[in-house]
N, C-alpha and C positions, 0 to 999 in steps of 0.2 A: 551331731548325728552324721553318719556316713550317707553315701548315695543309696537311695532306695532302688532296688532292682525290680523292674516290672515283670510279673509272671509271664511266662512264654505265651500262654494262650491269649493274652490280651493284645499281642502283636499280630494275631491271625485275623483275617477277614472272616466274618460270620459265615459267609457263603462257602469259604474253603473248609471250615470246620463242619458245616452241614453236609457238604459233599462227601467228606471222609466218613462221617457218621452213617450216611445212607448206604455207602458202598459196603461197610462192615455189616450193617443191618441186613442187607440183602444176602450176605453170606451165611446168615443163620438158617436160610431155607435148606441148605445142605451143609451143615456147619463144619467149617474148617478154620475156625478162628485160632485154634491152638494146634500144636503138633499131633494131637490125637486124631484129628480129622475124622470125627465120628460119623459125619455125613447125615445126621438126623435132621429132621425139619423142626427146628426149635420154634419157628414162627407158628407152627401148627400144634405146639404143646409137647412135642417129643423131646426126650432128654437123652443125653449121652453120658460120658464119664463124669461130667461136672454136675449132673443131676439138676440142671437149671434150664427152664424154658427160655423164652425170649427176654423177659424182663429180669432185672437184677433182684436179688433177695438180700436184705440187710439184716445181719444178726444183731449188731450193736453199733453205736456211734457215740463218741464223746472224747473229751480231752484225755490224752494218755501220757502220764508222766514217766512211764517206764521205757520209752523208746530211747534210741541213742541221743546223747546229750545235744548234738547240733540240731536235732529235730524238735526238741522239747520246749525250749524257751521258758518263759515264766508260767505259761498257762497249760502246757502239755500239747503234744502233737494231736492234731484233729483227726483221729482215726475213724475210719468207716470200715467195719469188718463185713465183707461180703460172704454169704453162705455158699456152700458148694466149692469144689476145687477140681482142677483138671489134672492133678498129680496123684493124690491119694496115697501118700506114704503110710506104711503100716504102723509107724510109731507116732503118727500125728498127735500133737498135744492139743490141737483144737478140733479133734475128730467129731465132737458133738455138733459143730456147725459145718465142718467140711464134708463129713460123710452123711449127715442127716439134715440137709438144709430145710426140708419142709417142716421139721419139728421145732426149729430154733430161730426162725427168721420171718420177716414180713416182705412181701413183694412190693417193690417200689417202681413207679414210672419216673420219667425224666424230671418232672417238676418236683415230685416228692424228694428225690435224691438231691436235686439242686437246693431245695429248702434245707436239707440236712447240712449241706456244705456251707450255706450262708449262716446257719445257726452256729456252727463250729467256729467260723471266722469271727462271728460276732462275740463269741466267748473269749476272744483273744488268742486263739490257736495260731501259731505262725505258719501253718501249712495245712493242707488237706491230704491225709495219708490214706491212700486207697489200698486196703489190705486184701490180697487175693483177687485182683481185678481182671485177670487174663480172660475169663470166660464171659464177662459182662461189659466189655469195652463200648459197644454201641450205646447202651444206656448211660454210661459214664460220659461219653462225648455229648450226648443230648443234655445231660444235667449241667455240664460245664457251660454249654451255650446258654442255657436258661439262666444259670446263676451269674455268669459274667455280665449278662445284660442287666443284672440287678445289683451289681456292685461287688461281686466276688473279686478279691484282689490279693490272694495269697498263693504261694507256690503249691504245685501239685506233686505229691510223692507217689510213685508207682511202685508198690511194695509186693513183689511177686515171688513165686517159687523158683523162678529162673527158666521155667518151661514155656517159653514164649517164641512164637514164630517171627522171624525177622520182617517179613512183609507186613505183618500187623503192627509191629513196633514202628515201622516206617510211617504208618498212619498217625502215630503219636509224636512224630518229629515236630517240634515247635508247639507242642501242647504240654508235655510233661517237663517239669523243671528238674526233678530229682528222681533218679531211678535207684531203687533199693532191692535188687534181686538176691535171692539165696544162690549159693553155689554149693549144692548138696553132696554130689558124688562124682568121682572121677571114673570109676570102673563101670562099663556097660553092664557087666554081669551083676554087680551089686545093685545098680539102678533097676535092673530087671527084676531082681528079687524083692526089692523094697518098695517099688512103686510101679512095677510092670511097665517100665519105660526104659529099655536098654539104650535108647537113643538120647536119654537125658544129658549125658556129658557133652555130646556133640552139640545138641540144641542149646544148652546153657552157655557153652563157649561162644557160639555164634551170636546169641542174644546179648551177652555182656559186651561183646565187641561193638554191636550196633548201638547199645545204650551209651557206651563211652564215646562213640563217634558223634552222637547227638549232643551230649551235654558235657563231656570232658570230666576232668577230676573234680572232686567235691570242692565247691567254693563256700567258705564260711565268712560271714561279715564280722565287723569289729565287735558286735554284740554276742558273737559265738553261735549265730544261727545260720544253718545251711540255707543257701539260696538257689544253688544249681549244682548239678554234677552227679557222679556215680558213687554210691555207697554199697559195698558188697557184704552180705552176711554169710558166714560159714560156721555151721554148727558142728562142733567136735562130737564125733560118735564113738561109743565104746568099741574097743578093739581096732580103732582106726579104720572102720569100715568106709569112711568117706575118702580115705587116701589123701589126707590133708596136705602133705608135702607137695604133691603134684598140682593140686588146686592152687596153692599159694605161690608156687613157682610160675604157674601159668599167668596169674594175675600180675606178678611182678615183671615177667619177661615179655608177655604178649599184650597186656593192657597198659599198665603204667606202674612204676615203682611208687608213685604218689596216690595209688588207689587207696581210698579209705576202706579198710577191711575190719569188720567186727568179728573177731574170733570168739564164738559164743560157747559158754559153759553150761547152758540151761538144760541140756538133755536129761530127760528122765523117762523111764518106761511108761508108755501110755498106749491106748488103743490095742493093737494086736502085736505089740513089741515082744510079748512072750513067745511068739511063734518063731522068732529068729534070734537065738543067742548069738552074740553077747548083748543084743539090744534089750534083753530082759533085766539088765542091771543099770544103775546110774553111771554116768561118765566119771572117771576118776580124776582127781585133781592133777595127778602127774600127767595124764593124757592131755589135759588142757594146757598145762605148762609147756609140754613138748610142742604143741601146735603153735604157741606163741613164739617159742624159740625158732621153730621152722620158718615162721613168717618173717622174723627179723633176718634170719640167715638167707632167705630168698631175696632180701633187699627191699622189702616193703617198709616204707617210712612212716605210714600212718596206720598203726595197728591199734584197734580199740578193744576193750574188754579186759577182764581180770584173769591173769594166768593162775 
């Protein structure tokens, strides 16, 4: 057996984690947790773009064998799917939980979420994979505090759409072990059309820089399991709406040539994709193959996915 890496959050004093949680919780009173800065009072039940009041809502939780291989292990990544989303892409393939959280999820407090984390770890999951966590970070931090005090001892994966504020990410420094953001679009115009967030490219670039600053390149142990680092997902879109070449060049030149990048071929029309051709058709195999070629041409040495 190789050396066992201690999850980052176990090296933090509980008082430090509590203080960070309380600061973020207070910001819900005029919510600015994400770049949307809706300024609604979520502590009073108001909701903004994410359609979520103060507490988190969980749509599902369980071992997930379909994640990237370094996250899966023998038992599957311990995924917790949070309902609601701060991005709202018109082609979202999880729109049933992202756009309609009240229909498809249950509200959880810190203890209930912590119990979910412990259950997943008890099933042998090599990590806790927080899917769409950006808008519910205060509840997550409280759950980590509760669960860590009761034996939680696996890495945390922060699995977001990439639309994260740097100052909030700074509160997760020393808490999150593995960051797994999407990098969806390069063009502000396209981002404006597809998720009403023309600042997405700028925000995602800054967020990924901060994530990499905190955890560095992805570290995989001798058993093939990720323990710490950055893993970026890039979904290939029909008609190259994402402008894949520029995204991949940015990752290679401004982040690291050793950035672990999953070039994803999973796109299919969903939700309101019919409103914006060519999103109304599946991605073509040749488009995916081209993106893989561009990734290698950019100098990225760790490209995952099937061309």
